[in-house]
Every structure is written in C-alpha cells, then in structure tokens.
Steps between C-alpha positions, in 0.01 A plus 500: 500500500640326808833317496578154637804460721732202462360366830146521361603323179654215700189481720282478187723225362483300825129525586159422352291784359128542554312722258169675545268632230133591482237407242285751315224409748722583798578139600854473640735227380811386687748232404863391498728564205808279515656661192511860630837671454666842494531588131726796586532764775148636438287212371357169621382237252372145494400225260120487479459131427142424601310773318261495797317765700808707582583528130141586406494768770823653367363493145203699631726766656521378859771645719761249614637467852790262567610388846795289614525385861749280681335372818823383666668836446179692578584713198313595186428754228192612310526652151246702303510640150368512147510180293570442132415157355768374259390237248689574179819697551864465607415465871253221427737321258786507753278355774369225266862399434569492875190286560616256231849481656350435843252245371199699625175572323509774235344816643180628343616846600772678697343767722755769588434740787673837512548538875350822632476411867694271735380430854687323779289216645754399764378430851575739782542874518551535125186310397315664210746787475526640150841425354474679166234682311516640150388844393192335346353425842596836649283681246187285527 
C-alpha cells in the first residue's frame, strides 16, 4: 500500500480528478470525478452519482486509474489500486450524510481505492517517475 503525502492530499483537494476504467469488452472509459477525495493516507474515494459506465465497469471488476493534473503548475499524479464499492456500510452512510450537508446528489455508491501505486506526472526531468509502489506491484 502506498502512502499519500500532505502535499499530495492538498493537490487532490485543489484539482479535478479524471478516472479511467475498462469494460468487460475492453472498451476504455475516461471521465472527470468532481467528488474525488483522500479518504485517509492510503485511500482515494468519490461519490458515484451517475451510476453510468464507470460504475458499471467497476461493478464488473475493472481496474481504476485516477489522475490529477494542474496545467498551470505543470504538475500531476496518477494513482492505481484495488477498488471496493461501498453501498451499505459506515463509509457509505458517512458520505451520504456529507452529500446531504453539501446539498449534492446522494451517491449510488462510494468507490474506495486502496492506493498501490503513485506516479509523478509532472513535466520536465521527473515526468513519469515512480513515486511510490506497494509490495503488491513488486511481486506481480
């Protein structure tokens, strides 16, 4: 399991996430997720509000890739990991309460990614350099 730094958490909070999944037929899906947040030092989560293709892909076991990029700063991160879909537990209930407080649509699900890999997408000499990698990826 990889660990987010405080700088990464702030970057996540300040920038829009794009998520990528793949269908059972191998068709890629890419889209923004405005509700993405750092759940803790090792997990990213978001409110799945649309129940669209991304959600269907995750239900069918698709991997999830999340990228944040800030064009002005020429900085970004890409995250990979295993996803658990929360629909009826404490994590889901807490996020439903937050959605109600914020006046946003109730999530159909709260996908939570355990971060196994973090890549630096910043421009320049450090582009695509691996920041952190969990034991899971070292043994594959």
